[in-house]
C-alpha positions in Angstrom: -6.8 -13.1 -36.2 -5.6 -16.6 -35.3 -2.3 -15.3 -34.1 -4.0 -13.0 -31.6 -6.0 -16.0 -30.4 -2.9 -18.0 -29.8 -1.3 -15.1 -28.0 -4.2 -14.8 -25.6 -4.2 -18.6 -25.1 -0.5 -18.4 -24.1 -1.3 -15.6 -21.6 -4.3 -17.5 -20.1 -2.4 -19.9 -17.7 -0.4 -17.0 -16.2 -3.5 -14.9 -15.9 -5.4 -17.7 -14.2 -2.5 -18.2 -11.7 -2.4 -14.5 -10.9 -6.1 -14.4 -10.5 -6.4 -17.4 -8.2 -3.2 -16.8 -6.1 -2.9 -13.0 -6.1 -6.1 -11.1 -7.0 -8.6 -13.3 -5.2 -6.7 -13.5 -1.9 -5.8 -9.8 -2.1 -9.4 -8.8 -2.7 -10.8 -11.0 0.1 -8.2 -9.6 2.5 -9.1 -6.0 1.6 -12.9 -6.6 1.5 -13.0 -8.2 5.0 -11.5 -5.0 6.5 -14.6 -3.1 5.4 -17.1 -5.6 6.9 -18.8 -4.9 10.1 -21.9 -5.9 12.1 -24.0 -3.4 10.1 -22.5 -4.0 6.7 -19.7 -2.0 5.0 -18.0 0.4 7.4 -14.7 2.2 8.0 -14.7 1.6 11.7 -11.6 -0.5 11.7 -9.6 2.1 9.8 -10.9 4.9 12.1 -9.9 2.8 15.1 -6.4 2.3 13.6 -5.7 6.0 13.1 -7.3 7.0 16.4 -4.8 4.7 18.3 -1.7 6.7 19.0 0.6 3.7 18.9 -0.7 2.5 15.5 -0.6 6.1 14.1 2.9 6.5 15.3 4.0 3.2 13.6 2.4 4.4 10.4 4.1 7.8 10.5 7.4 6.2 11.3 7.2 3.7 8.5 6.2 6.4 5.9 9.0 8.6 7.1 11.6 5.9 6.9 10.5 4.8 3.5 10.5 8.4 2.1 13.9 9.1 3.7 15.4 5.9 2.3 14.0 6.8 -1.2 15.5 10.3 -1.0 18.9 9.1 0.1 18.9 6.4 -2.6 18.2 9.1 -5.2 20.9 11.4 -3.9 23.5 8.5 -3.8 22.3 6.6 -6.8 22.0 9.5 -9.4 25.7 10.5 -9.5 26.8 6.8 -9.2 24.6 5.8 -12.0 25.7 8.6 -14.3 29.4 7.7 -13.7 28.7 4.0 -14.4 26.8 4.9 -17.6 29.7 7.0 -19.0 32.6 4.5 -18.6 33.5 1.9 -21.1 31.3 -1.2 -21.5 33.9 -3.5 -20.0 34.4 -1.4 -16.9 30.7 -0.7 -16.8 29.9 -4.4 -16.5 32.4 -4.7 -13.6 30.8 -1.7 -11.7 27.3 -3.1 -12.3 28.4 -6.4 -10.7 29.7 -4.5 -7.7 26.4 -2.6 -7.5 24.3 -5.7 -7.7 26.4 -7.8 -5.4 24.4 -6.8 -2.2 21.3 -8.3 -3.8 23.0 -11.7 -4.1 23.2 -12.1 -0.3 20.4 -12.7 2.2 18.8 -9.7 3.9 19.5 -11.5 7.2 23.2 -11.8 6.5 23.3 -8.1 5.4 21.5 -7.0 8.5 23.8 -9.0 10.8 26.7 -7.4 9.0 25.4 -4.0 9.9 24.9 -5.1 13.5 28.6 -5.9 13.6 29.4 -2.5 12.2 27.0 -0.4 14.2 26.9 -2.3 17.5 28.2 -1.0 20.8 31.4 -2.9 20.3 31.2 -2.7 16.6 33.8 -1.4 14.1 32.7 2.3 14.1 32.5 2.6 17.9 35.8 0.7 18.4 37.6 2.9 15.9 36.2 6.2 17.4 37.1 5.0 20.9 40.7 4.2 19.8 41.1 7.6 18.2 39.7 9.2 21.4 37.0 11.0 19.4 34.3 9.8 21.8 34.3 8.8 25.5 31.6 6.2 25.3 30.1 4.1 22.5 27.5 5.9 20.4 24.0 4.4 20.1 24.0 3.5 16.4 21.9 0.4 16.6 18.3 -0.4 17.4 16.9 3.0 16.2 15.6 4.7 13.1 19.1 5.6 12.0 20.2 1.9 11.7 17.0 1.0 9.9 17.6 3.7 7.3 21.3 2.6 6.8 20.1 -1.0 6.3 17.3 -0.1 3.9 19.5 2.2 1.8 22.2 -0.5 1.6 19.4 -3.0 0.7 17.6 -1.1 -2.0 20.2 1.3 -3.4 21.2 -1.3 -6.1 17.6 -1.1 -7.5 17.9 2.7 -7.9 21.3 2.4 -9.5 20.2 -0.3 -12.0 17.0 1.6 -12.9 19.0 4.8 -13.6 21.9 3.1 -15.4 19.5 1.5 -17.8 18.2 4.9 -18.8 21.4 7.0 -18.6 23.4 4.7 -20.8 21.0 5.4 -23.6 21.5 9.2 -23.4 23.3 10.2 -26.5 26.7 11.7 -25.8 26.2 14.0 -28.8 23.3 15.7 -26.9 25.6 16.6 -24.1 28.4 17.8 -26.5 25.9 19.8 -28.4 24.6 21.6 -25.3 28.2 22.3 -24.2 29.1 23.6 -27.6 26.2 26.0 -27.4 27.6 27.5 -24.2 25.7 25.5 -21.6 27.5 25.0 -18.3 27.8 21.6 -16.7 25.0 22.6 -14.3 22.8 23.7 -17.2 23.6 20.4 -19.1 22.6 18.4 -16.1 19.4 20.4 -15.5 18.2 20.6 -19.1 19.5 17.4 -20.7 20.6 14.7 -18.3 18.0 15.1 -15.6 14.9 15.3 -17.8 16.0 12.3 -19.8 16.7 10.3 -16.6 13.2 10.9 -15.1 11.8 7.5 -16.3 14.6 5.6 -14.6 14.2 7.9 -11.5 10.5 7.1 -11.3 11.0 3.3 -11.6 13.9 3.4 -9.1 11.9 5.5 -6.6 8.8 3.3 -6.8 11.0 0.2 -6.3 12.9 1.6 -3.3 9.8 3.1 -1.6 7.7 -0.1 -2.1 10.6 -2.2 -0.8 11.2 0.1 2.2 7.6 0.4 3.3 7.1 -3.4 3.2 10.5 -4.5 4.5 10.4 -6.8 7.5 13.8 -8.4 8.2 15.9 -5.3 8.2 13.7 -3.2 10.5 13.2 -6.2 12.8 16.9 -6.9 13.2 18.3 -3.4 13.1 15.4 -1.5 14.7 14.7 -3.8 17.6 11.5 -4.1 19.5 11.3 -0.3 20.2 11.2 0.7 16.5 8.1 -1.0 15.1 7.1 -0.5 11.5 4.0 -1.6 9.6 5.6 -5.0 8.5 6.5 -5.9 12.0 3.1 -4.7 13.3 1.4 -7.1 10.8 3.5 -10.0 12.1 2.7 -9.1 15.7 -1.0 -8.9 15.1 -1.2 -12.0 13.0 1.3 -14.4 14.6 1.5 -13.2 18.2 -2.0 -11.8 18.9 -3.8 -13.9 16.3 -5.7 -10.8 15.4 -6.1 -11.3 11.6 -8.6 -8.5 11.2 -6.1 -5.9 12.5 -3.3 -7.5 10.4 -5.5 -7.2 7.3 -6.2 -3.5 8.1 -2.5 -2.8 8.4 -1.8 -4.6 5.2 -4.5 -2.8 3.3 -3.2 0.6 4.6 0.2 -0.4 3.5 -1.1 -1.2 0.0 -3.1 1.9 -0.3 -0.2 4.1 0.8 2.1 2.5 -1.7 -0.4 3.1 -4.5 -1.0 6.7 -3.4 2.7 7.6 -3.2 3.3 5.9 -6.6 0.5 8.1 -8.0 2.1 11.2 -6.5 5.6 10.3 -7.9 4.0 9.9 -11.4 2.2 13.2 -11.1 5.4 14.9 -10.0 7.4 13.4 -12.9 4.8 14.6 -15.4 5.1 18.1 -14.1 8.8 18.0 -14.4 8.6 16.8 -18.0 6.1 19.5 -18.8 
């Protein structure tokens, strides 16, 4: 009994800090968005979704986050499986390469992609020299460049989440399935994929959450014509000093993240059924 009391006492300082600096400010921010002249109301949210510009920003942000998550799954799954099957020494080297983008600032990474995707960037210059195009392609300051930047930014999270699960898949299970006549496709569908779902869930949630809340990458690579929710919050709060509207956008972002996370968990439970 005393040991349990000591454990709770050790948790108490962290819980107090989380309560004072996270839970209370978050609750006050969300609560004020439901306040109106006549008490609790949804007027601010109705006004947000009635506005065509705000509604377009929301749909764009959700689309970019979902597309980034999908691409991260497609690229991260085979990469993670390959890393998990190599020797431990080589695996550590590959993991370092995968994590390396996380060690640099998002600003530096975004400017790097601006050099690559710009009008006079590496891609356009190469295509022009090869006479494959007559004029530079518009690869920057649009949704395409944002997705490229977000995938590069959050793909390591997907890889690390999947590698941590896949490296624990017993090789004997795969050999047993193959010895019983299962093809590689059947081994993947019935053994590897079901056992990798926990890592897939964690990776998808991390990538989606990071993508829907990202500010630096969409701001630098998307420009002023491709506004997302994070940049809309900044505009309302810091440029227009409209903190109520900024709080509404922040709450919508939080609720969307929670809802999509719930859907991902529901989908994973059906796949495991």
